[in-house]
LUMTIMI-654555 format. One line per field, with one value per residue (C-alpha): residue in one letter; x, y, z. Coordinates in steps of 0.2 Angstrom, whole numbers, plus 5000, padded with zeros to 4 digits. Layout:
<rs>
resn	A / ... $
X	X / ... $
Y	Y / ... $
Z	Z / ... $
</rs>
This chain:
<rs>
resn	M / L / R / R / I / M / P / E / L / P / E / V / E / T / V / M / R / G / L / A / P / V / M / Q / G / V / R / I / A / R / A / Q / V / N / R / P / D / L / R / W / P / F / P / P / H / M / E / A / R / L / T / G / A / R / I / E / M / M / R / R / R / S / K / Y / I / L / A / G / L / D / S / G / E / T / L / L / I / H / L / G / M / S / G / R / M / V / I / N / P / E / A / D / Q / K / H / D / H / V / V / L / E / M / E / T / G / A / R / I / V / F / N / D / P / R / R / F / G / A / M / D / L / C / D / T / A / T / L / D / Q / H / R / L / I / A / V / L / G / P / E / P / L / G / N / R / F / D / A / A / Y / L / E / T / A / F / K / G / R / K / M / P / V / K / S / A / L / L / D / Q / R / I / I / A / G / L / G / N / I / Y / V / C / E / V / L / W / R / A / G / I / H / P / Q / T / A / I / G / T / L / A / P / H / R / M / P / V / L / V / R / H / I / R / E / V / L / T / E / A / I / E / A / G / G / S / S / L / R / D / Y / V / Q / T / N / G / D / L / G / Y / F / Q / H / R / F / A / V / Y / G / R / E / G / N / P / C / A / T / P / G / C / A / G / T / I / A / R / M / V / Q / S / G / R / S / T / F / Y / C / P / T / C / Q / Q / K / A $
X	5033 / 5018 / 5006 / 4987 / 4981 / 4964 / 4962 / 4963 / 4957 / 4968 / 4964 / 4945 / 4945 / 4955 / 4942 / 4928 / 4935 / 4938 / 4919 / 4911 / 4913 / 4906 / 4892 / 4887 / 4872 / 4869 / 4855 / 4858 / 4851 / 4853 / 4860 / 4867 / 4870 / 4879 / 4879 / 4868 / 4882 / 4900 / 4906 / 4887 / 4871 / 4866 / 4850 / 4834 / 4830 / 4846 / 4845 / 4828 / 4831 / 4846 / 4840 / 4833 / 4840 / 4849 / 4865 / 4864 / 4880 / 4895 / 4906 / 4918 / 4915 / 4930 / 4934 / 4916 / 4910 / 4893 / 4882 / 4866 / 4851 / 4836 / 4826 / 4830 / 4843 / 4861 / 4872 / 4885 / 4901 / 4916 / 4931 / 4937 / 4954 / 4953 / 4938 / 4940 / 4928 / 4934 / 4926 / 4923 / 4935 / 4941 / 4933 / 4922 / 4932 / 4928 / 4924 / 4913 / 4900 / 4890 / 4889 / 4881 / 4877 / 4875 / 4863 / 4878 / 4884 / 4898 / 4900 / 4905 / 4911 / 4913 / 4926 / 4931 / 4940 / 4941 / 4923 / 4928 / 4920 / 4902 / 4887 / 4872 / 4857 / 4851 / 4839 / 4848 / 4839 / 4845 / 4862 / 4872 / 4862 / 4868 / 4878 / 4894 / 4893 / 4886 / 4902 / 4914 / 4925 / 4929 / 4937 / 4955 / 4954 / 4938 / 4935 / 4931 / 4947 / 4961 / 4973 / 4959 / 4949 / 4964 / 4969 / 4952 / 4951 / 4968 / 4967 / 4970 / 4971 / 4984 / 4981 / 4997 / 4996 / 4998 / 4982 / 4973 / 4975 / 4969 / 4953 / 4940 / 4929 / 4942 / 4948 / 4939 / 4949 / 4967 / 4975 / 4991 / 5002 / 4998 / 4999 / 5016 / 5021 / 5013 / 5021 / 5039 / 5036 / 5030 / 5044 / 5033 / 5036 / 5021 / 5020 / 5018 / 5003 / 4991 / 4988 / 5006 / 5008 / 5011 / 4999 / 5012 / 5013 / 4995 / 4996 / 5012 / 5002 / 4987 / 4998 / 5007 / 4991 / 4984 / 5001 / 5002 / 4985 / 4985 / 5001 / 4994 / 4978 / 4988 / 4999 / 4983 / 4985 / 4997 / 4997 / 5005 / 4995 / 4976 / 4972 / 4971 / 4962 / 4946 / 4955 / 4966 / 4982 / 4992 / 4994 / 5012 / 5014 / 5022 / 5037 / 5037 / 5036 / 5049 / 5046 / 5032 / 5039 / 5056 / 5063 / 5082 / 5084 / 5092 / 5081 / 5078 / 5078 / 5092 / 5106 / 5098 / 5109 / 5095 / 5088 / 5070 / 5063 / 5047 / 5036 / 5019 / 5005 / 4988 / 4992 / 4998 / 5015 / 5022 / 5037 / 5047 / 5064 / 5069 / 5082 / 5072 / 5055 / 5055 / 5042 / 5034 $
Y	5146 / 5134 / 5134 / 5134 / 5118 / 5110 / 5095 / 5080 / 5062 / 5057 / 5072 / 5070 / 5051 / 5055 / 5067 / 5056 / 5042 / 5053 / 5058 / 5042 / 5035 / 5050 / 5054 / 5037 / 5030 / 5045 / 5058 / 5077 / 5085 / 5102 / 5110 / 5128 / 5138 / 5154 / 5163 / 5161 / 5154 / 5148 / 5146 / 5145 / 5148 / 5135 / 5125 / 5133 / 5128 / 5119 / 5120 / 5113 / 5099 / 5093 / 5095 / 5078 / 5068 / 5052 / 5049 / 5032 / 5032 / 5041 / 5039 / 5049 / 5052 / 5060 / 5076 / 5076 / 5069 / 5062 / 5059 / 5050 / 5054 / 5044 / 5059 / 5053 / 5067 / 5067 / 5081 / 5085 / 5092 / 5100 / 5107 / 5120 / 5128 / 5131 / 5121 / 5110 / 5099 / 5097 / 5086 / 5094 / 5110 / 5117 / 5134 / 5143 / 5151 / 5166 / 5156 / 5142 / 5142 / 5127 / 5117 / 5100 / 5095 / 5076 / 5067 / 5059 / 5076 / 5077 / 5093 / 5094 / 5111 / 5116 / 5130 / 5139 / 5156 / 5158 / 5152 / 5141 / 5126 / 5121 / 5111 / 5105 / 5094 / 5083 / 5069 / 5053 / 5043 / 5055 / 5059 / 5052 / 5066 / 5080 / 5093 / 5090 / 5071 / 5067 / 5073 / 5062 / 5048 / 5032 / 5031 / 5027 / 5015 / 5007 / 4992 / 5001 / 5009 / 4998 / 4998 / 4993 / 5008 / 5020 / 5013 / 5016 / 5034 / 5039 / 5031 / 5043 / 5059 / 5073 / 5079 / 5079 / 5066 / 5078 / 5086 / 5070 / 5064 / 5080 / 5079 / 5074 / 5067 / 5054 / 5050 / 5057 / 5063 / 5066 / 5082 / 5091 / 5085 / 5066 / 5067 / 5074 / 5060 / 5046 / 5052 / 5052 / 5035 / 5029 / 5038 / 5047 / 5065 / 5076 / 5083 / 5066 / 5065 / 5052 / 5044 / 5041 / 5030 / 5012 / 4999 / 4992 / 5008 / 5008 / 4994 / 5003 / 5019 / 5011 / 5003 / 5019 / 5029 / 5016 / 5015 / 5034 / 5037 / 5022 / 5028 / 5045 / 5040 / 5029 / 5045 / 5055 / 5066 / 5080 / 5096 / 5111 / 5125 / 5123 / 5105 / 5096 / 5080 / 5079 / 5079 / 5094 / 5084 / 5087 / 5074 / 5069 / 5063 / 5079 / 5072 / 5058 / 5070 / 5065 / 5079 / 5090 / 5107 / 5100 / 5111 / 5111 / 5096 / 5080 / 5066 / 5052 / 5039 / 5027 / 5030 / 5046 / 5061 / 5073 / 5088 / 5091 / 5105 / 5115 / 5120 / 5127 / 5117 / 5124 / 5137 / 5124 / 5120 / 5103 / 5095 / 5082 / 5075 / 5079 / 5065 / 5050 / 5055 / 5054 / 5057 / 5041 $
Z	5036 / 5037 / 5022 / 5023 / 5015 / 5011 / 5022 / 5010 / 5012 / 5026 / 5037 / 5034 / 5037 / 5053 / 5059 / 5054 / 5064 / 5079 / 5078 / 5076 / 5093 / 5101 / 5088 / 5079 / 5088 / 5098 / 5098 / 5096 / 5112 / 5105 / 5090 / 5090 / 5074 / 5078 / 5060 / 5044 / 5033 / 5031 / 5013 / 5008 / 5017 / 5030 / 5025 / 5032 / 5050 / 5052 / 5071 / 5072 / 5060 / 5069 / 5087 / 5092 / 5078 / 5080 / 5070 / 5063 / 5053 / 5051 / 5035 / 5023 / 5004 / 4996 / 5007 / 5015 / 5032 / 5031 / 5046 / 5042 / 5053 / 5058 / 5052 / 5034 / 5030 / 5030 / 5038 / 5025 / 5033 / 5023 / 5033 / 5020 / 5023 / 5042 / 5048 / 5064 / 5073 / 5091 / 5104 / 5121 / 5119 / 5135 / 5132 / 5118 / 5104 / 5093 / 5077 / 5085 / 5072 / 5075 / 5092 / 5093 / 5111 / 5112 / 5123 / 5132 / 5137 / 5123 / 5114 / 5096 / 5090 / 5072 / 5072 / 5056 / 5057 / 5038 / 5034 / 5019 / 5026 / 5024 / 5031 / 5022 / 5025 / 5011 / 5009 / 5012 / 4998 / 4985 / 4993 / 4978 / 4967 / 4978 / 4968 / 4978 / 4978 / 4961 / 4952 / 4962 / 4955 / 4964 / 4982 / 4980 / 4994 / 4988 / 4977 / 4961 / 4961 / 4952 / 4937 / 4924 / 4930 / 4929 / 4912 / 4905 / 4913 / 4906 / 4889 / 4875 / 4886 / 4886 / 4903 / 4914 / 4928 / 4942 / 4936 / 4933 / 4951 / 4958 / 4947 / 4959 / 4944 / 4941 / 4959 / 4975 / 4989 / 4983 / 4986 / 4982 / 4995 / 4993 / 4974 / 4975 / 4987 / 4976 / 4959 / 4968 / 4975 / 4958 / 4949 / 4937 / 4931 / 4936 / 4918 / 4911 / 4899 / 4906 / 4889 / 4887 / 4903 / 4899 / 4906 / 4918 / 4926 / 4932 / 4945 / 4952 / 4953 / 4962 / 4974 / 4979 / 4980 / 4992 / 5002 / 5004 / 5010 / 5022 / 5030 / 5031 / 5040 / 5052 / 5056 / 5059 / 5043 / 5040 / 5051 / 5042 / 5049 / 5054 / 5053 / 5070 / 5075 / 5085 / 5101 / 5097 / 5093 / 5077 / 5063 / 5060 / 5042 / 5038 / 5046 / 5033 / 5017 / 5004 / 4992 / 4997 / 5004 / 5002 / 4987 / 4987 / 4999 / 4992 / 4985 / 4996 / 4983 / 4987 / 4975 / 4967 / 4967 / 4963 / 4971 / 4975 / 4963 / 4963 / 4949 / 4947 / 4938 / 4937 / 4952 / 4963 / 4969 / 4963 / 4972 / 4963 / 4959 / 4940 / 4941 / 4947 / 4940 / 4922 / 4909 / 4902 $
</rs>
């Protein structure tokens, strides 16, 4: 059975890239807000503040889509567990909570059955101080993220490496699926204390983080249950999973006779190979 997952960096990046050609540089002719809240209340007068605004830039920060407006505000979008942003859907749906009608005639719909998503409007000049943005660590595909940064962040700490990589204050955007895949590729046991990782492991970990995320973005993300791209298509990186959701299957590492196992860490399933992923 497919599990509900929170969209991670590759899924959010894929959605942002799908929206950008339709939204960036285009004015919102009309915004329609069909309920007062999602996960949190919408900002006051959101319809009026969005209507007539031109979207100057689309980008992603961690798991958030950011649309900078010519009004000096930024629209922050979080997909949550079941949120979708679809361009020109064929028909209206029950959970179409926010609709953006662009001046070009394109129609952008935010649909979220479980209402764990969110939208906010914040001052662009102080965006880095927003409560959801200020706490974030560096982007794993950005220049600030390298082996030296990891070595400093991990030094002397007892936190398991799986938990550390999921900590958005250390690295922004990583989630459960891709951390499992990264640690398998790097040959690192998920329970390894980060302070015990040898310095030579850091470049390896950085390389695999970048590789896994890049491959997942190229594949359009992973679709397990709710996630779709902006045109309604599914992502297909789930067909490349080596460990995630593969409990009881043979390990795919060449020459390894191990079997993929599952354990729970901080309430989340961790998939790994006990044979080829050894503690440092």
